[in-house]
Z-matrix of the N, CA and C atoms (Angstrom, degrees):
N
C 1 1.463
C 2 1.529 1 109.68
N 3 1.326 2 115.95 1 137.92
C 4 1.467 3 121.54 2 179.64
C 5 1.522 4 110.50 3 -64.56
N 6 1.340 5 115.65 4 140.05
C 7 1.459 6 119.88 5 175.63
C 8 1.526 7 108.89 6 -69.14
N 9 1.321 8 116.23 7 153.75
C 10 1.463 9 121.48 8 -178.00
C 11 1.524 10 111.87 9 -57.10
N 12 1.348 11 118.19 10 -41.69
C 13 1.464 12 120.14 11 -178.26
C 14 1.518 13 110.77 12 -65.26
N 15 1.346 14 117.37 13 -37.55
C 16 1.456 15 120.53 14 177.31
C 17 1.529 16 110.05 15 -65.34
N 18 1.329 17 116.76 16 -40.86
C 19 1.464 18 120.69 17 178.29
C 20 1.523 19 109.67 18 -62.22
N 21 1.315 20 116.86 19 -37.77
C 22 1.452 21 119.47 20 179.36
C 23 1.522 22 111.03 21 -66.23
N 24 1.330 23 117.74 22 -38.75
C 25 1.469 24 120.35 23 177.15
C 26 1.520 25 109.30 24 -61.79
N 27 1.321 26 117.07 25 -47.43
C 28 1.470 27 121.09 26 178.68
C 29 1.525 28 110.92 27 -59.46
N 30 1.321 29 115.80 28 -40.49
C 31 1.457 30 120.91 29 178.89
C 32 1.530 31 110.75 30 -58.99
N 33 1.346 32 117.18 31 -49.22
C 34 1.464 33 120.48 32 -177.42
C 35 1.523 34 111.75 33 -68.93
N 36 1.308 35 117.79 34 -37.53
C 37 1.472 36 121.15 35 177.34
C 38 1.522 37 109.67 36 -59.10
N 39 1.335 38 115.88 37 -45.75
C 40 1.469 39 120.37 38 -179.71
C 41 1.530 40 111.28 39 -71.22
N 42 1.323 41 116.89 40 -48.24
C 43 1.469 42 120.57 41 -176.48
C 44 1.522 43 112.16 42 -59.57
N 45 1.335 44 117.24 43 -40.73
C 46 1.462 45 121.20 44 -177.42
C 47 1.524 46 113.07 45 -89.00
N 48 1.332 47 117.57 46 -3.37
C 49 1.461 48 120.52 47 179.82
C 50 1.520 49 112.40 48 67.70
N 51 1.322 50 116.08 49 37.52
C 52 1.465 51 120.84 50 -176.12
C 53 1.531 52 111.02 51 -77.20
N 54 1.326 53 114.86 52 151.20
C 55 1.464 54 122.15 53 176.33
C 56 1.531 55 108.38 54 -127.45
N 57 1.336 56 117.51 55 161.69
C 58 1.468 57 119.20 56 -179.89
C 59 1.528 58 111.64 57 -58.48
N 60 1.333 59 115.07 58 137.59
C 61 1.468 60 122.09 59 178.42
C 62 1.522 61 108.42 60 -92.41
N 63 1.337 62 118.64 61 141.10
C 64 1.471 63 120.77 62 -178.97
C 65 1.534 64 114.21 63 -56.26
N 66 1.335 65 118.37 64 -29.45
C 67 1.472 66 121.94 65 179.62
C 68 1.518 67 112.83 66 -84.62
N 69 1.310 68 118.54 67 -16.28
C 70 1.456 69 123.21 68 -173.01
C 71 1.513 70 109.70 69 127.14
N 72 1.316 71 116.51 70 154.77
C 73 1.451 72 121.09 71 -178.51
C 74 1.522 73 111.80 72 78.69
N 75 1.323 74 115.68 73 -159.07
C 76 1.464 75 123.04 74 -177.02
C 77 1.522 76 109.25 75 -133.55
N 78 1.337 77 115.53 76 153.03
C 79 1.465 78 118.49 77 178.75
C 80 1.522 79 110.56 78 -149.44
N 81 1.315 80 113.63 79 163.23
C 82 1.461 81 122.12 80 173.28
C 83 1.518 82 106.62 81 -144.64
N 84 1.325 83 115.82 82 117.63
C 85 1.462 84 118.64 83 175.88
C 86 1.523 85 107.59 84 -67.93
N 87 1.316 86 115.78 85 127.62
C 88 1.456 87 120.30 86 -174.93
C 89 1.523 88 112.37 87 -107.07
N 90 1.326 89 117.52 88 -33.82
C 91 1.462 90 119.67 89 -176.42
C 92 1.519 91 109.61 90 -144.71
N 93 1.331 92 115.64 91 122.50
C 94 1.472 93 123.24 92 176.70
C 95 1.525 94 106.42 93 -148.25
N 96 1.332 95 117.14 94 89.58
C 97 1.466 96 119.87 95 -175.00
C 98 1.524 97 111.93 96 -68.05
N 99 1.296 98 115.20 97 159.49
C 100 1.465 99 121.02 98 178.68
C 101 1.524 100 112.14 99 -91.00
N 102 1.316 101 117.50 100 -0.24
C 103 1.464 102 118.66 101 178.12
C 104 1.528 103 109.76 102 -100.37
N 105 1.314 104 113.66 103 151.78
C 106 1.457 105 121.62 104 -170.85
C 107 1.515 106 110.67 105 -122.64
N 108 1.307 107 115.49 106 152.47
C 109 1.463 108 121.75 107 174.94
C 110 1.524 109 107.65 108 -104.11
N 111 1.336 110 118.39 109 126.75
C 112 1.467 111 119.12 110 176.90
C 113 1.530 112 110.50 111 -61.38
N 114 1.312 113 116.28 112 135.75
C 115 1.466 114 122.56 113 176.69
C 116 1.522 115 107.03 114 -125.89
N 117 1.317 116 116.88 115 129.18
C 118 1.468 117 120.54 116 179.65
C 119 1.522 118 110.76 117 -52.86
N 120 1.323 119 115.83 118 132.56
C 121 1.457 120 121.35 119 175.92
C 122 1.512 121 114.93 120 86.73
N 123 1.332 122 118.08 121 -6.46
C 124 1.464 123 120.48 122 178.45
C 125 1.523 124 109.31 123 -112.13
N 126 1.331 125 117.56 124 136.90
C 127 1.462 126 119.75 125 -176.53
C 128 1.529 127 113.98 126 -67.26
N 129 1.343 128 118.41 127 -31.72
C 130 1.463 129 119.23 128 -176.00
C 131 1.519 130 113.93 129 -119.27
N 132 1.323 131 118.81 130 -5.54
C 133 1.455 132 120.17 131 -178.76
C 134 1.515 133 112.24 132 78.67
N 135 1.330 134 115.71 133 -157.86
C 136 1.465 135 121.70 134 -177.17
C 137 1.518 136 109.10 135 -137.81
N 138 1.332 137 115.63 136 152.97
C 139 1.463 138 119.45 137 172.23
C 140 1.529 139 107.64 138 -61.76
N 141 1.304 140 116.39 139 147.11
C 142 1.458 141 121.02 140 -176.24
C 143 1.532 142 111.29 141 -65.40
N 144 1.328 143 117.49 142 -42.24
C 145 1.461 144 122.63 143 -174.20
C 146 1.520 145 108.79 144 -158.22
N 147 1.327 146 116.85 145 144.77
C 148 1.463 147 121.37 146 169.01
C 149 1.522 148 107.85 147 -133.03
N 150 1.346 149 116.43 148 148.35
C 151 1.464 150 120.66 149 177.66
C 152 1.518 151 110.12 150 -136.92
N 153 1.334 152 115.01 151 150.50
C 154 1.461 153 121.45 152 174.04
C 155 1.523 154 109.41 153 -137.75
N 156 1.338 155 115.25 154 156.51
C 157 1.457 156 121.34 155 160.22
C 158 1.520 157 105.24 156 -89.90
N 159 1.329 158 116.69 157 144.25
C 160 1.461 159 121.23 158 -179.38
C 161 1.518 160 107.97 159 -140.77
N 162 1.334 161 116.85 160 133.82
C 163 1.455 162 121.71 161 -178.27
C 164 1.518 163 109.44 162 -130.64
N 165 1.320 164 115.84 163 127.71
C 166 1.461 165 122.44 164 172.06
C 167 1.517 166 107.30 165 -113.94
N 168 1.332 167 116.24 166 139.37
C 169 1.456 168 119.25 167 175.63
C 170 1.521 169 110.37 168 -133.37
N 171 1.322 170 114.38 169 151.04
C 172 1.465 171 123.78 170 177.26
C 173 1.517 172 111.89 171 48.46
N 174 1.343 173 118.10 172 -114.55
C 175 1.467 174 119.82 173 -176.25
C 176 1.527 175 113.26 174 -99.62
N 177 1.345 176 118.06 175 15.21
C 178 1.472 177 120.87 176 172.67
C 179 1.525 178 109.19 177 -63.01
N 180 1.316 179 116.21 178 155.71
C 181 1.460 180 120.13 179 173.60
C 182 1.513 181 110.04 180 -152.26
N 183 1.309 182 114.99 181 158.76
C 184 1.458 183 122.73 182 171.23
C 185 1.523 184 105.22 183 -97.23
N 186 1.327 185 116.85 184 115.17
C 187 1.466 186 122.37 185 -174.49
C 188 1.529 187 111.32 186 -67.46
N 189 1.336 188 115.50 187 156.56
C 190 1.463 189 119.74 188 177.42
C 191 1.527 190 110.23 189 -54.95
N 192 1.323 191 114.32 190 128.26
C 193 1.460 192 121.48 191 179.29
C 194 1.524 193 108.05 192 -157.34
N 195 1.312 194 115.57 193 172.57
C 196 1.462 195 120.09 194 173.55
C 197 1.520 196 108.45 195 -146.51
N 198 1.332 197 114.28 196 156.06
C 199 1.460 198 120.51 197 177.36
C 200 1.525 199 108.49 198 -132.38
N 201 1.328 200 115.78 199 172.54
C 202 1.465 201 121.00 200 -173.55
C 203 1.524 202 114.15 201 -94.40
N 204 1.327 203 117.23 202 5.74
C 205 1.469 204 122.20 203 178.76
C 206 1.522 205 109.04 204 -129.70
N 207 1.339 206 117.62 205 159.66
C 208 1.463 207 118.98 206 172.30
C 209 1.530 208 109.75 207 -64.52
N 210 1.333 209 116.09 208 144.34
C 211 1.466 210 121.13 209 177.37
C 212 1.521 211 108.67 210 -127.68
N 213 1.331 212 116.41 211 122.36
C 214 1.464 213 121.76 212 178.02
C 215 1.517 214 109.50 213 -104.20
N 216 1.331 215 115.68 214 133.52
C 217 1.464 216 123.71 215 177.93
C 218 1.526 217 107.91 216 -108.95
N 219 1.342 218 116.71 217 135.23
C 220 1.458 219 123.03 218 -178.48
C 221 1.525 220 109.01 219 -124.89
N 222 1.325 221 116.92 220 125.87
C 223 1.464 222 122.14 221 -178.97
C 224 1.525 223 110.31 222 -78.66
N 225 1.355 224 115.83 223 136.63
C 226 1.467 225 120.88 224 176.38
C 227 1.523 226 112.28 225 -117.02
N 228 1.350 227 116.72 226 -56.67
C 229 1.468 228 120.45 227 -172.76
C 230 1.516 229 110.70 228 -150.27
N 231 1.330 230 114.57 229 157.58
C 232 1.454 231 120.14 230 170.26
C 233 1.516 232 114.48 231 102.76
N 234 1.314 233 113.66 232 -150.33
C 235 1.462 234 123.00 233 -174.70
C 236 1.530 235 110.99 234 -90.13
N 237 1.330 236 117.37 235 160.62
C 238 1.466 237 120.64 236 177.45
C 239 1.528 238 112.18 237 -59.85
N 240 1.310 239 114.37 238 141.88
C 241 1.464 240 122.96 239 179.16
C 242 1.524 241 107.26 240 -116.61
N 243 1.328 242 116.68 241 135.56
C 244 1.459 243 120.97 242 176.87
C 245 1.515 244 109.41 243 -102.80
N 246 1.320 245 116.26 244 130.10
C 247 1.462 246 122.08 245 176.33
C 248 1.524 247 107.14 246 -112.14
N 249 1.327 248 115.18 247 119.41
C 250 1.462 249 122.62 248 -179.71
C 251 1.521 250 108.38 249 -102.48
N 252 1.324 251 116.73 250 137.04
C 253 1.462 252 120.22 251 177.26
C 254 1.525 253 109.57 252 -144.64
N 255 1.320 254 115.05 253 150.30
C 256 1.458 255 121.20 254 174.53
C 257 1.520 256 107.33 255 -101.48
N 258 1.333 257 116.00 256 111.14
C 259 1.455 258 121.82 257 -176.21
C 260 1.524 259 109.26 258 -124.41
N 261 1.322 260 115.14 259 116.59
C 262 1.466 261 121.87 260 -178.91
C 263 1.523 262 111.06 261 52.54
N 264 1.343 263 116.07 262 43.49
C 265 1.456 264 121.92 263 175.99
C 266 1.516 265 115.63 264 81.93
N 267 1.326 266 117.42 265 -0.22
C 268 1.463 267 121.82 266 -177.10
C 269 1.526 268 110.14 267 -113.22
N 270 1.343 269 116.45 268 138.86
C 271 1.454 270 120.95 269 173.76
C 272 1.523 271 108.59 270 -80.29
N 273 1.324 272 116.07 271 122.61
C 274 1.461 273 122.72 272 179.43
C 275 1.523 274 107.68 273 -113.94
N 276 1.332 275 116.98 274 136.00
C 277 1.467 276 121.77 275 177.51
C 278 1.524 277 108.22 276 -123.08
N 279 1.336 278 115.72 277 123.57
C 280 1.466 279 121.23 278 178.42
C 281 1.525 280 108.66 279 -119.18
N 282 1.312 281 115.71 280 139.10
C 283 1.460 282 120.72 281 177.25
C 284 1.522 283 109.31 282 -96.27
N 285 1.323 284 115.42 283 122.93
C 286 1.459 285 122.14 284 176.06
C 287 1.525 286 106.35 285 -101.05
N 288 1.333 287 116.75 286 109.37
C 289 1.467 288 120.21 287 -177.22
C 290 1.524 289 109.56 288 -168.48
N 291 1.335 290 114.21 289 173.93
C 292 1.465 291 120.23 290 175.58
C 293 1.531 292 110.92 291 -98.81
N 294 1.321 293 116.79 292 16.44
C 295 1.460 294 121.22 293 -179.94
C 296 1.527 295 110.54 294 -94.62
N 297 1.330 296 116.34 295 164.33
C 298 1.467 297 121.91 296 179.86
C 299 1.522 298 112.08 297 -55.36
N 300 1.326 299 117.07 298 -34.30
C 301 1.467 300 121.88 299 -176.69
C 302 1.524 301 112.96 300 -78.57
N 303 1.329 302 117.03 301 -6.68
C 304 1.458 303 120.21 302 -174.47
C 305 1.511 304 114.18 303 -118.10
N 306 1.323 305 113.80 304 -173.20
C 307 1.459 306 122.74 305 176.13
C 308 1.528 307 107.23 306 -135.24
N 309 1.309 308 117.47 307 154.62
C 310 1.463 309 121.22 308 -177.95
C 311 1.521 310 113.13 309 -83.78
N 312 1.333 311 117.51 310 -13.54
C 313 1.466 312 120.96 311 -177.34
C 314 1.522 313 110.01 312 -143.30
N 315 1.328 314 115.36 313 137.90
C 316 1.466 315 122.44 314 174.37
C 317 1.521 316 107.07 315 -133.82
N 318 1.336 317 117.17 316 134.02
C 319 1.463 318 121.33 317 175.55
C 320 1.519 319 108.98 318 -117.27
N 321 1.329 320 115.03 319 131.35
C 322 1.460 321 122.84 320 176.83
C 323 1.526 322 107.28 321 -105.49
N 324 1.315 323 115.95 322 127.84
C 325 1.463 324 121.41 323 -178.85
C 326 1.534 325 110.93 324 -73.50
N 327 1.338 326 117.65 325 159.35
C 328 1.469 327 121.35 326 -179.41
C 329 1.531 328 111.84 327 -58.76
N 330 1.336 329 115.53 328 142.69
C 331 1.457 330 121.43 329 173.95
C 332 1.513 331 115.62 330 78.73
N 333 1.333 332 118.24 331 3.50
C 334 1.467 333 122.45 332 -179.58
C 335 1.530 334 109.03 333 -90.88
N 336 1.333 335 116.36 334 131.04
C 337 1.469 336 120.05 335 174.30
C 338 1.522 337 108.32 336 -70.70
N 339 1.348 338 117.74 337 130.37
C 340 1.459 339 119.84 338 177.28
C 341 1.520 340 111.30 339 -150.01
N 342 1.333 341 114.60 340 159.36
C 343 1.463 342 123.10 341 -179.06
C 344 1.523 343 107.35 342 -149.59
N 345 1.333 344 116.67 343 166.30
C 346 1.464 345 120.04 344 -179.65
C 347 1.521 346 110.59 345 -148.46
N 348 1.335 347 114.70 346 150.67
C 349 1.465 348 121.70 347 172.66
C 350 1.522 349 108.20 348 -160.30
N 351 1.331 350 115.09 349 165.61
C 352 1.455 351 119.80 350 176.87
C 353 1.526 352 110.23 351 -64.48
N 354 1.316 353 115.96 352 147.15
C 355 1.464 354 120.76 353 177.91
C 356 1.526 355 110.14 354 -61.70
N 357 1.313 356 116.46 355 -41.75
C 358 1.467 357 123.82 356 173.97
C 359 1.525 358 106.43 357 -122.42
N 360 1.320 359 117.44 358 142.45
C 361 1.473 360 120.81 359 -176.54
C 362 1.526 361 110.53 360 -77.87
N 363 1.322 362 115.53 361 61.71
C 364 1.462 363 121.45 362 178.28
C 365 1.521 364 108.82 363 -150.23
N 366 1.317 365 115.94 364 155.42
C 367 1.451 366 120.06 365 178.36
C 368 1.517 367 112.73 366 66.90
N 369 1.330 368 115.80 367 -145.78
C 370 1.462 369 121.63 368 -177.42
C 371 1.520 370 109.42 369 -154.69
N 372 1.316 371 115.58 370 165.86
C 373 1.467 372 122.32 371 170.78
C 374 1.520 373 107.35 372 -133.12
N 375 1.326 374 116.41 373 129.16
C 376 1.455 375 122.94 374 175.95
C 377 1.523 376 107.64 375 -108.71
N 378 1.327 377 115.70 376 123.06
C 379 1.461 378 121.90 377 -178.42
C 380 1.526 379 109.13 378 -132.89
N 381 1.317 380 115.58 379 169.03
C 382 1.463 381 122.10 380 166.63
C 383 1.513 382 107.30 381 -117.33
N 384 1.327 383 115.84 382 149.18
C 385 1.461 384 122.05 383 175.24
C 386 1.520 385 107.73 384 -125.12
N 387 1.325 386 115.70 385 132.88
C 388 1.462 387 121.81 386 178.26
C 389 1.524 388 108.24 387 -122.45
N 390 1.333 389 116.13 388 132.53
C 391 1.460 390 122.24 389 -178.96
C 392 1.527 391 108.01 390 -123.93
N 393 1.349 392 116.03 391 127.67
C 394 1.466 393 120.59 392 179.28
C 395 1.529 394 109.65 393 -143.18
N 396 1.341 395 119.12 394 127.33
C 397 1.455 396 126.79 395 -10.72
C 398 1.525 397 110.86 396 -52.92
N 399 1.316 398 115.10 397 156.92
C 400 1.447 399 122.74 398 -169.76
C 401 1.521 400 116.69 399 -56.99
N 402 1.331 401 114.06 400 154.11
C 403 1.462 402 122.10 401 179.85
C 404 1.526 403 111.16 402 -71.33
N 405 1.317 404 115.15 403 134.91
C 406 1.464 405 123.33 404 171.57
C 407 1.527 406 106.19 405 -135.51
N 408 1.332 407 117.41 406 139.16
C 409 1.466 408 120.32 407 -176.24
C 410 1.529 409 114.50 408 -55.65
N 411 1.333 410 120.97 409 -34.51
C 412 1.475 411 118.49 410 177.16
C 413 1.538 412 113.62 411 -62.98
N 414 1.339 413 117.46 412 -17.67
C 415 1.466 414 121.79 413 178.91
C 416 1.529 415 112.73 414 -85.49
N 417 1.326 416 117.34 415 -3.96
C 418 1.463 417 123.83 416 -174.99
C 419 1.523 418 110.17 417 -96.08
N 420 1.334 419 116.58 418 133.72
C 421 1.464 420 121.21 419 175.83
C 422 1.524 421 109.25 420 -132.21
N 423 1.329 422 116.24 421 115.05
C 424 1.457 423 121.80 422 175.03
C 425 1.523 424 107.83 423 -76.69
N 426 1.316 425 117.27 424 135.14
C 427 1.468 426 121.40 425 -175.58
C 428 1.521 427 111.57 426 -65.35
N 429 1.306 428 115.33 427 141.51
C 430 1.457 429 122.89 428 171.97
C 431 1.533 430 107.16 429 -89.95
N 432 1.313 431 116.17 430 126.01
C 433 1.465 432 121.62 431 -177.09
C 434 1.529 433 112.18 432 -52.85
N 435 1.327 434 117.39 433 -47.77
C 436 1.467 435 120.95 434 -177.33
C 437 1.525 436 112.19 435 -63.97
N 438 1.323 437 116.75 436 -38.80
C 439 1.469 438 120.52 437 179.50
C 440 1.530 439 110.32 438 -64.47
N 441 1.341 440 116.91 439 -48.88
C 442 1.470 441 119.23 440 -179.68
C 443 1.526 442 111.58 441 -63.58
N 444 1.336 443 116.56 442 -41.26
C 445 1.468 444 119.32 443 -179.96
C 446 1.522 445 111.87 444 -64.67
N 447 1.326 446 117.19 445 -35.13
C 448 1.469 447 118.93 446 179.00
C 449 1.531 448 111.18 447 -72.95
N 450 1.332 449 117.02 448 -33.62
C 451 1.467 450 120.65 449 179.36
C 452 1.531 451 112.73 450 -78.26
N 453 1.333 452 116.67 451 -33.04
C 454 1.467 453 121.49 452 -173.99
C 455 1.529 454 110.81 453 -133.09
N 456 1.339 455 118.67 454 62.92
C 457 1.470 456 121.25 455 -174.92
C 458 1.530 457 113.62 456 -62.55
N 459 1.321 458 118.52 457 -24.76
C 460 1.468 459 121.00 458 -179.73
C 461 1.529 460 112.79 459 -72.37
N 462 1.316 461 117.18 460 -9.71
C 463 1.468 462 120.95 461 -176.56
C 464 1.529 463 111.79 462 -117.34
N 465 1.320 464 115.86 463 31.52
C 466 1.466 465 122.55 464 -176.51
C 467 1.536 466 112.71 465 -52.17
N 468 1.330 467 117.12 466 -51.57
C 469 1.465 468 121.10 467 -176.66
C 470 1.534 469 111.10 468 -60.16
N 471 1.325 470 116.55 469 -44.80
C 472 1.468 471 121.36 470 179.90
C 473 1.530 472 110.44 471 -62.84
N 474 1.322 473 116.32 472 -46.40
C 475 1.469 474 120.65 473 -179.02
C 476 1.520 475 110.41 474 -61.17
N 477 1.330 476 116.87 475 -47.95
C 478 1.466 477 120.24 476 -177.99
C 479 1.526 478 112.33 477 -64.16
N 480 1.329 479 117.52 478 -27.40
C 481 1.468 480 120.05 479 179.69
C 482 1.527 481 112.46 480 -80.45
N 483 1.340 482 117.21 481 -12.93
C 484 1.468 483 120.53 482 -176.28
C 485 1.530 484 112.51 483 -126.39
N 486 1.315 485 116.66 484 29.47
C 487 1.475 486 121.80 485 175.94
C 488 1.516 487 107.82 486 -110.65
């Protein structure tokens, strides 16, 4: 019989109409307006804001990547989620959760390598992510293992577990 937390993950995936995310987990794009903000040097500008629901369960993870806009993560339900980022040469770990040890919101600045996974490989975490100016796939860069390992050799095990 499925555990209750697993049933809850299945429930949210179905209820929100989520599909598998290329990095791992499930997502549903929730907001992508058709209006654009002019940006100097770009012919069409950028969408003002984009948002998604994102769900990780068990041993799913969001692989190390970076984007060209700030990205805010908001906790909704489930187990604690750890967000790892390399900031000014230092590995930073933030807990996104409704527990005393966590915070309900984490924002990653543009150009920062970051990844996420459940604190414990059980249950699920349901979050929302908001990107402003809005997310566009050309702004996304999946980390190259060799590049991260050469920049952060002291964190080899962590990098290899989230690539």
